PDB file of N, CA, C and O in Angstrom, chain B, residues numbered from 101:
ATOM      1  N   MET B 101      14.859  26.308   4.862  1.00  0.00           N
ATOM      2  CA  MET B 101      14.751  26.065   3.428  1.00  0.00           C
ATOM      3  C   MET B 101      13.983  24.769   3.169  1.00  0.00           C
ATOM      4  O   MET B 101      13.093  24.729   2.320  1.00  0.00           O
ATOM      5  N   LYS B 102      14.329  23.721   3.897  1.00  0.00           N
ATOM      6  CA  LYS B 102      13.657  22.428   3.729  1.00  0.00           C
ATOM      7  C   LYS B 102      12.178  22.550   4.102  1.00  0.00           C
ATOM      8  O   LYS B 102      11.319  21.974   3.434  1.00  0.00           O
ATOM      9  N   LEU B 103      11.881  23.298   5.166  1.00  0.00           N
ATOM     10  CA  LEU B 103      10.498  23.482   5.598  1.00  0.00           C
ATOM     11  C   LEU B 103       9.684  24.148   4.483  1.00  0.00           C
ATOM     12  O   LEU B 103       8.546  23.755   4.224  1.00  0.00           O
ATOM     13  N   HIS B 104      10.254  25.134   3.842  1.00  0.00           N
ATOM     14  CA  HIS B 104       9.584  25.830   2.741  1.00  0.00           C
ATOM     15  C   HIS B 104       9.289  24.856   1.603  1.00  0.00           C
ATOM     16  O   HIS B 104       8.194  24.869   1.042  1.00  0.00           O
ATOM     17  N   TRP B 105      10.251  24.023   1.266  1.00  0.00           N
ATOM     18  CA  TRP B 105      10.054  23.045   0.189  1.00  0.00           C
ATOM     19  C   TRP B 105       8.941  22.063   0.542  1.00  0.00           C
ATOM     20  O   TRP B 105       8.102  21.751  -0.304  1.00  0.00           O
ATOM     21  N   VAL B 106       8.925  21.577   1.777  1.00  0.00           N
ATOM     22  CA  VAL B 106       7.906  20.611   2.202  1.00  0.00           C
ATOM     23  C   VAL B 106       6.524  21.250   2.131  1.00  0.00           C
ATOM     24  O   VAL B 106       5.574  20.620   1.665  1.00  0.00           O
ATOM     25  N   ARG B 107       6.403  22.478   2.581  1.00  0.00           N
ATOM     26  CA  ARG B 107       5.108  23.163   2.507  1.00  0.00           C
ATOM     27  C   ARG B 107       4.644  23.320   1.068  1.00  0.00           C
ATOM     28  O   ARG B 107       3.472  23.095   0.766  1.00  0.00           O
ATOM     29  N   ASN B 108       5.545  23.700   0.184  1.00  0.00           N
ATOM     30  CA  ASN B 108       5.190  23.842  -1.231  1.00  0.00           C
ATOM     31  C   ASN B 108       4.798  22.505  -1.846  1.00  0.00           C
ATOM     32  O   ASN B 108       3.868  22.435  -2.649  1.00  0.00           O
ATOM     33  N   GLU B 109       5.497  21.458  -1.476  1.00  0.00           N
ATOM     34  CA  GLU B 109       5.201  20.126  -2.003  1.00  0.00           C
ATOM     35  C   GLU B 109       3.821  19.651  -1.533  1.00  0.00           C
ATOM     36  O   GLU B 109       3.080  19.040  -2.304  1.00  0.00           O
ATOM     37  N   ILE B 110       3.479  19.927  -0.288  1.00  0.00           N
ATOM     38  CA  ILE B 110       2.154  19.574   0.233  1.00  0.00           C
ATOM     39  C   ILE B 110       1.081  20.302  -0.563  1.00  0.00           C
ATOM     40  O   ILE B 110       0.093  19.693  -0.975  1.00  0.00           O
ATOM     41  N   ALA B 111       1.265  21.587  -0.779  1.00  0.00           N
ATOM     42  CA  ALA B 111       0.279  22.379  -1.534  1.00  0.00           C
ATOM     43  C   ALA B 111       0.144  21.865  -2.964  1.00  0.00           C
ATOM     44  O   ALA B 111      -0.967  21.758  -3.483  1.00  0.00           O
ATOM     45  N   ARG B 112       1.262  21.547  -3.599  1.00  0.00           N
ATOM     46  CA  ARG B 112       1.243  21.047  -4.973  1.00  0.00           C
ATOM     47  C   ARG B 112       0.506  19.721  -5.057  1.00  0.00           C
ATOM     48  O   ARG B 112      -0.313  19.509  -5.950  1.00  0.00           O
ATOM     49  N   MET B 113       0.803  18.836  -4.122  1.00  0.00           N
ATOM     50  CA  MET B 113       0.177  17.518  -4.142  1.00  0.00           C
ATOM     51  C   MET B 113      -1.311  17.597  -3.823  1.00  0.00           C
ATOM     52  O   MET B 113      -2.096  16.809  -4.351  1.00  0.00           O
ATOM     53  N   ARG B 114      -1.708  18.526  -2.976  1.00  0.00           N
ATOM     54  CA  ARG B 114      -3.144  18.698  -2.693  1.00  0.00           C
ATOM     55  C   ARG B 114      -3.884  19.102  -3.960  1.00  0.00           C
ATOM     56  O   ARG B 114      -5.003  18.651  -4.204  1.00  0.00           O
ATOM     57  N   GLY B 115      -3.260  19.948  -4.757  1.00  0.00           N
ATOM     58  CA  GLY B 115      -3.858  20.319  -6.048  1.00  0.00           C
ATOM     59  C   GLY B 115      -3.980  19.118  -6.972  1.00  0.00           C
ATOM     60  O   GLY B 115      -4.987  18.958  -7.662  1.00  0.00           O
ATOM     61  N   GLN B 116      -2.961  18.280  -6.986  1.00  0.00           N
ATOM     62  CA  GLN B 116      -3.005  17.071  -7.808  1.00  0.00           C
ATOM     63  C   GLN B 116      -4.099  16.124  -7.331  1.00  0.00           C
ATOM     64  O   GLN B 116      -4.763  15.479  -8.142  1.00  0.00           O
ATOM     65  N   ILE B 117      -4.287  16.040  -6.026  1.00  0.00           N
ATOM     66  CA  ILE B 117      -5.333  15.168  -5.487  1.00  0.00           C
ATOM     67  C   ILE B 117      -6.706  15.666  -5.913  1.00  0.00           C
ATOM     68  O   ILE B 117      -7.563  14.876  -6.308  1.00  0.00           O
ATOM     69  N   ARG B 118      -6.916  16.977  -5.835  1.00  0.00           N
ATOM     70  CA  ARG B 118      -8.209  17.523  -6.273  1.00  0.00           C
ATOM     71  C   ARG B 118      -8.469  17.187  -7.741  1.00  0.00           C
ATOM     72  O   ARG B 118      -9.583  16.813  -8.109  1.00  0.00           O
ATOM     73  N   ALA B 119      -7.451  17.320  -8.566  1.00  0.00           N
ATOM     74  CA  ALA B 119      -7.605  16.994  -9.986  1.00  0.00           C
ATOM     75  C   ALA B 119      -7.895  15.506 -10.173  1.00  0.00           C
ATOM     76  O   ALA B 119      -8.737  15.131 -10.989  1.00  0.00           O
ATOM     77  N   GLN B 120      -7.205  14.675  -9.427  1.00  0.00           N
ATOM     78  CA  GLN B 120      -7.410  13.223  -9.509  1.00  0.00           C
ATOM     79  C   GLN B 120      -8.820  12.857  -9.069  1.00  0.00           C
ATOM     80  O   GLN B 120      -9.453  11.993  -9.676  1.00  0.00           O
ATOM     81  N   GLU B 121      -9.314  13.499  -8.027  1.00  0.00           N
ATOM     82  CA  GLU B 121     -10.673  13.230  -7.551  1.00  0.00           C
ATOM     83  C   GLU B 121     -11.703  13.600  -8.614  1.00  0.00           C
ATOM     84  O   GLU B 121     -12.665  12.863  -8.834  1.00  0.00           O
ATOM     85  N   ARG B 122     -11.502  14.742  -9.272  1.00  0.00           N
ATOM     86  CA  ARG B 122     -12.415  15.145 -10.353  1.00  0.00           C
ATOM     87  C   ARG B 122     -12.383  14.147 -11.498  1.00  0.00           C
ATOM     88  O   ARG B 122     -13.420  13.804 -12.066  1.00  0.00           O
ATOM     89  N   GLU B 123     -11.193  13.687 -11.831  1.00  0.00           N
ATOM     90  CA  GLU B 123     -11.054  12.717 -12.905  1.00  0.00           C
ATOM     91  C   GLU B 123     -11.752  11.401 -12.560  1.00  0.00           C
ATOM     92  O   GLU B 123     -12.402  10.798 -13.414  1.00  0.00           O
ATOM     93  N   ILE B 124     -11.620  10.961 -11.317  1.00  0.00           N
ATOM     94  CA  ILE B 124     -12.276   9.731 -10.874  1.00  0.00           C
ATOM     95  C   ILE B 124     -13.794   9.883 -10.967  1.00  0.00           C
ATOM     96  O   ILE B 124     -14.489   8.970 -11.412  1.00  0.00           O
ATOM     97  N   GLN B 125     -14.301  11.035 -10.545  1.00  0.00           N
ATOM     98  CA  GLN B 125     -15.746  11.271 -10.633  1.00  0.00           C
ATOM     99  C   GLN B 125     -16.230  11.206 -12.081  1.00  0.00           C
ATOM    100  O   GLN B 125     -17.280  10.630 -12.364  1.00  0.00           O
ATOM    101  N   MET B 126     -15.470  11.790 -12.983  1.00  0.00           N
ATOM    102  CA  MET B 126     -15.843  11.743 -14.404  1.00  0.00           C
ATOM    103  C   MET B 126     -15.853  10.304 -14.912  1.00  0.00           C
ATOM    104  O   MET B 126     -16.763   9.903 -15.639  1.00  0.00           O
ATOM    105  N   LEU B 127     -14.857   9.542 -14.534  1.00  0.00           N
ATOM    106  CA  LEU B 127     -14.788   8.147 -14.957  1.00  0.00           C
ATOM    107  C   LEU B 127     -15.953   7.345 -14.384  1.00  0.00           C
ATOM    108  O   LEU B 127     -16.538   6.514 -15.078  1.00  0.00           O
ATOM    109  N   GLN B 128     -16.285   7.591 -13.137  1.00  0.00           N
ATOM    110  CA  GLN B 128     -17.395   6.871 -12.513  1.00  0.00           C
ATOM    111  C   GLN B 128     -18.715   7.202 -13.206  1.00  0.00           C
ATOM    112  O   GLN B 128     -19.541   6.315 -13.422  1.00  0.00           O
ATOM    113  N   ARG B 129     -18.917   8.472 -13.554  1.00  0.00           N
ATOM    114  CA  ARG B 129     -20.132   8.862 -14.266  1.00  0.00           C
ATOM    115  C   ARG B 129     -20.213   8.189 -15.633  1.00  0.00           C
ATOM    116  O   ARG B 129     -21.298   7.886 -16.129  1.00  0.00           O
ATOM    117  N   ALA B 130     -19.045   7.963 -16.230  1.00  0.00           N
ATOM    118  CA  ALA B 130     -18.997   7.322 -17.542  1.00  0.00           C
ATOM    119  C   ALA B 130     -19.081   5.802 -17.441  1.00  0.00           C
ATOM    120  O   ALA B 130     -19.161   5.114 -18.458  1.00  0.00           O
ATOM    121  N   GLY B 131     -19.064   5.281 -16.221  1.00  0.00           N
ATOM    122  CA  GLY B 131     -19.164   3.837 -16.025  1.00  0.00           C
ATOM    123  C   GLY B 131     -17.856   3.093 -16.201  1.00  0.00           C
ATOM    124  O   GLY B 131     -17.848   1.885 -16.436  1.00  0.00           O
ATOM    125  N   VAL B 132     -16.755   3.811 -16.088  1.00  0.00           N
ATOM    126  CA  VAL B 132     -15.437   3.204 -16.252  1.00  0.00           C
ATOM    127  C   VAL B 132     -14.913   2.778 -14.879  1.00  0.00           C
ATOM    128  O   VAL B 132     -15.130   3.477 -13.889  1.00  0.00           O
ATOM    129  N   ALA B 133     -14.238   1.659 -14.816  1.00  0.00           N
ATOM    130  CA  ALA B 133     -13.651   1.173 -13.563  1.00  0.00           C
ATOM    131  C   ALA B 133     -12.594   2.164 -13.074  1.00  0.00           C
ATOM    132  O   ALA B 133     -11.792   2.674 -13.857  1.00  0.00           O
ATOM    133  N   THR B 134     -12.608   2.423 -11.783  1.00  0.00           N
ATOM    134  CA  THR B 134     -11.702   3.428 -11.211  1.00  0.00           C
ATOM    135  C   THR B 134     -10.801   2.873 -10.120  1.00  0.00           C
ATOM    136  O   THR B 134     -10.160   3.641  -9.403  1.00  0.00           O
ATOM    137  N   ALA B 135     -10.742   1.567  -9.981  1.00  0.00           N
ATOM    138  CA  ALA B 135      -9.968   0.968  -8.892  1.00  0.00           C
ATOM    139  C   ALA B 135      -8.506   1.392  -8.929  1.00  0.00           C
ATOM    140  O   ALA B 135      -7.942   1.743  -7.893  1.00  0.00           O
ATOM    141  N   SER B 136      -7.887   1.367 -10.096  1.00  0.00           N
ATOM    142  CA  SER B 136      -6.465   1.723 -10.171  1.00  0.00           C
ATOM    143  C   SER B 136      -6.257   3.206  -9.880  1.00  0.00           C
ATOM    144  O   SER B 136      -5.274   3.580  -9.239  1.00  0.00           O
ATOM    145  N   ALA B 137      -7.167   4.045 -10.343  1.00  0.00           N
ATOM    146  CA  ALA B 137      -7.048   5.480 -10.076  1.00  0.00           C
ATOM    147  C   ALA B 137      -7.237   5.763  -8.592  1.00  0.00           C
ATOM    148  O   ALA B 137      -6.570   6.638  -8.038  1.00  0.00           O
ATOM    149  N   GLU B 138      -8.143   5.030  -7.941  1.00  0.00           N
ATOM    150  CA  GLU B 138      -8.355   5.214  -6.511  1.00  0.00           C
ATOM    151  C   GLU B 138      -7.148   4.738  -5.715  1.00  0.00           C
ATOM    152  O   GLU B 138      -6.845   5.294  -4.659  1.00  0.00           O
ATOM    153  N   LEU B 139      -6.463   3.724  -6.205  1.00  0.00           N
ATOM    154  CA  LEU B 139      -5.243   3.256  -5.549  1.00  0.00           C
ATOM    155  C   LEU B 139      -4.153   4.326  -5.616  1.00  0.00           C
ATOM    156  O   LEU B 139      -3.454   4.576  -4.635  1.00  0.00           O
ATOM    157  N   VAL B 140      -4.021   4.947  -6.776  1.00  0.00           N
ATOM    158  CA  VAL B 140      -3.052   6.041  -6.921  1.00  0.00           C
ATOM    159  C   VAL B 140      -3.404   7.173  -5.970  1.00  0.00           C
ATOM    160  O   VAL B 140      -2.527   7.757  -5.333  1.00  0.00           O
ATOM    161  N   LEU B 141      -4.686   7.477  -5.880  1.00  0.00           N
ATOM    162  CA  LEU B 141      -5.149   8.536  -4.994  1.00  0.00           C
ATOM    163  C   LEU B 141      -4.811   8.225  -3.536  1.00  0.00           C
ATOM    164  O   LEU B 141      -4.390   9.114  -2.796  1.00  0.00           O
ATOM    165  N   SER B 142      -4.990   6.988  -3.125  1.00  0.00           N
ATOM    166  CA  SER B 142      -4.667   6.634  -1.740  1.00  0.00           C
ATOM    167  C   SER B 142      -3.166   6.743  -1.480  1.00  0.00           C
ATOM    168  O   SER B 142      -2.754   7.136  -0.389  1.00  0.00           O
ATOM    169  N   ARG B 143      -2.350   6.400  -2.470  1.00  0.00           N
ATOM    170  CA  ARG B 143      -0.893   6.559  -2.308  1.00  0.00           C
ATOM    171  C   ARG B 143      -0.513   8.029  -2.193  1.00  0.00           C
ATOM    172  O   ARG B 143       0.369   8.393  -1.415  1.00  0.00           O
ATOM    173  N   MET B 144      -1.186   8.872  -2.977  1.00  0.00           N
ATOM    174  CA  MET B 144      -0.909  10.306  -2.913  1.00  0.00           C
ATOM    175  C   MET B 144      -1.282  10.861  -1.543  1.00  0.00           C
ATOM    176  O   MET B 144      -0.553  11.677  -0.979  1.00  0.00           O
ATOM    177  N   ARG B 145      -2.412  10.418  -1.010  1.00  0.00           N
ATOM    178  CA  ARG B 145      -2.826  10.873   0.319  1.00  0.00           C
ATOM    179  C   ARG B 145      -1.839  10.413   1.389  1.00  0.00           C
ATOM    180  O   ARG B 145      -1.539  11.157   2.323  1.00  0.00           O
ATOM    181  N   ALA B 146      -1.339   9.196   1.252  1.00  0.00           N
ATOM    182  CA  ALA B 146      -0.348   8.684   2.205  1.00  0.00           C
ATOM    183  C   ALA B 146       0.937   9.508   2.133  1.00  0.00           C
ATOM    184  O   ALA B 146       1.560   9.789   3.157  1.00  0.00           O
ATOM    185  N   LYS B 147       1.325   9.888   0.931  1.00  0.00           N
ATOM    186  CA  LYS B 147       2.527  10.710   0.760  1.00  0.00           C
ATOM    187  C   LYS B 147       2.345  12.074   1.416  1.00  0.00           C
ATOM    188  O   LYS B 147       3.268  12.595   2.042  1.00  0.00           O
ATOM    189  N   ILE B 148       1.153  12.649   1.272  1.00  0.00           N
ATOM    190  CA  ILE B 148       0.881  13.938   1.925  1.00  0.00           C
ATOM    191  C   ILE B 148       0.934  13.786   3.439  1.00  0.00           C
ATOM    192  O   ILE B 148       1.463  14.653   4.134  1.00  0.00           O
ATOM    193  N   ASP B 149       0.390  12.692   3.947  1.00  0.00           N
ATOM    194  CA  ASP B 149       0.457  12.448   5.395  1.00  0.00           C
ATOM    195  C   ASP B 149       1.908  12.394   5.859  1.00  0.00           C
ATOM    196  O   ASP B 149       2.250  12.957   6.899  1.00  0.00           O
ATOM    197  N   ASP B 150       2.761  11.716   5.091  1.00  0.00           N
ATOM    198  CA  ASP B 150       4.189  11.652   5.432  1.00  0.00           C
ATOM    199  C   ASP B 150       4.819  13.047   5.415  1.00  0.00           C
ATOM    200  O   ASP B 150       5.584  13.402   6.312  1.00  0.00           O
ATOM    201  N   LEU B 151       4.490  13.829   4.389  1.00  0.00           N
ATOM    202  CA  LEU B 151       5.039  15.178   4.282  1.00  0.00           C
ATOM    203  C   LEU B 151       4.554  16.064   5.430  1.00  0.00           C
ATOM    204  O   LEU B 151       5.307  16.901   5.926  1.00  0.00           O
ATOM    205  N   CYS B 152       3.311  15.887   5.850  1.00  0.00           N
ATOM    206  CA  CYS B 152       2.792  16.673   6.973  1.00  0.00           C
ATOM    207  C   CYS B 152       3.535  16.323   8.260  1.00  0.00           C
ATOM    208  O   CYS B 152       3.843  17.204   9.062  1.00  0.00           O
ATOM    209  N   ARG B 153       3.819  15.043   8.453  1.00  0.00           N
ATOM    210  CA  ARG B 153       4.602  14.646   9.632  1.00  0.00           C
ATOM    211  C   ARG B 153       6.003  15.252   9.570  1.00  0.00           C
ATOM    212  O   ARG B 153       6.529  15.724  10.579  1.00  0.00           O
ATOM    213  N   GLU B 154       6.602  15.234   8.378  1.00  0.00           N
ATOM    214  CA  GLU B 154       7.936  15.821   8.219  1.00  0.00           C
ATOM    215  C   GLU B 154       7.897  17.323   8.472  1.00  0.00           C
ATOM    216  O   GLU B 154       8.785  17.869   9.127  1.00  0.00           O
ATOM    217  N   ARG B 155       6.862  17.995   7.952  1.00  0.00           N
ATOM    218  CA  ARG B 155       6.698  19.434   8.176  1.00  0.00           C
ATOM    219  C   ARG B 155       6.577  19.744   9.662  1.00  0.00           C
ATOM    220  O   ARG B 155       7.199  20.684  10.158  1.00  0.00           O
ATOM    221  N   ASP B 156       5.781  18.959  10.364  1.00  0.00           N
ATOM    222  CA  ASP B 156       5.595  19.186  11.798  1.00  0.00           C
ATOM    223  C   ASP B 156       6.909  18.987  12.557  1.00  0.00           C
ATOM    224  O   ASP B 156       7.216  19.743  13.479  1.00  0.00           O
ATOM    225  N   ALA B 157       7.676  17.981  12.173  1.00  0.00           N
ATOM    226  CA  ALA B 157       8.967  17.749  12.814  1.00  0.00           C
ATOM    227  C   ALA B 157       9.926  18.903  12.541  1.00  0.00           C
ATOM    228  O   ALA B 157      10.650  19.336  13.437  1.00  0.00           O
ATOM    229  N   LEU B 158       9.931  19.397  11.318  1.00  0.00           N
ATOM    230  CA  LEU B 158      10.793  20.530  10.977  1.00  0.00           C
ATOM    231  C   LEU B 158      10.387  21.783  11.743  1.00  0.00           C
ATOM    232  O   LEU B 158      11.241  22.564  12.164  1.00  0.00           O
ATOM    233  N   ARG B 159       9.094  21.971  11.921  1.00  0.00           N
ATOM    234  CA  ARG B 159       8.619  23.111  12.704  1.00  0.00           C
ATOM    235  C   ARG B 159       9.111  23.036  14.142  1.00  0.00           C
ATOM    236  O   ARG B 159       9.563  24.031  14.708  1.00  0.00           O
ATOM    237  N   ARG B 160       9.018  21.843  14.725  1.00  0.00           N
ATOM    238  CA  ARG B 160       9.476  21.678  16.118  1.00  0.00           C
ATOM    239  C   ARG B 160      10.956  21.986  16.243  1.00  0.00           C
ATOM    240  O   ARG B 160      11.376  22.629  17.205  1.00  0.00           O
ATOM    241  N   VAL B 161      11.750  21.537  15.284  1.00  0.00           N
ATOM    242  CA  VAL B 161      13.186  21.789  15.311  1.00  0.00           C
ATOM    243  C   VAL B 161      13.467  23.278  15.139  1.00  0.00           C
ATOM    244  O   VAL B 161      14.362  23.823  15.786  1.00  0.00           O
ATOM    245  N   ALA B 162      12.712  23.931  14.275  1.00  0.00           N
ATOM    246  CA  ALA B 162      12.925  25.358  14.001  1.00  0.00           C
ATOM    247  C   ALA B 162      12.575  26.221  15.205  1.00  0.00           C
ATOM    248  O   ALA B 162      13.193  27.264  15.422  1.00  0.00           O
ATOM    249  N   THR B 163      11.590  25.793  15.988  1.00  0.00           N
ATOM    250  CA  THR B 163      11.187  26.603  17.140  1.00  0.00           C
ATOM    251  C   THR B 163      11.973  26.256  18.397  1.00  0.00           C
ATOM    252  O   THR B 163      11.887  26.966  19.400  1.00  0.00           O
ATOM    253  N   ALA B 164      12.732  25.178  18.351  1.00  0.00           N
ATOM    254  CA  ALA B 164      13.493  24.765  19.542  1.00  0.00           C
ATOM    255  C   ALA B 164      14.793  25.531  19.670  1.00  0.00           C
ATOM    256  O   ALA B 164      15.551  25.307  20.614  1.00  0.00           O
TER     257      ALA B 164
END
């Protein structure tokens, strides 16, 4: 059950990252500063990395 939730959360957050990247591109084209948005994006990527590690650990436990 937990593995399913982690996989869904990874997929959801990847969608949010794509949207955030598009928004940053629009802001950059408009000449607006994007430093804070890029910081949020890096935190989101770090969270996905953590979730991927958790998913991999859950997979190992499930197959053991």
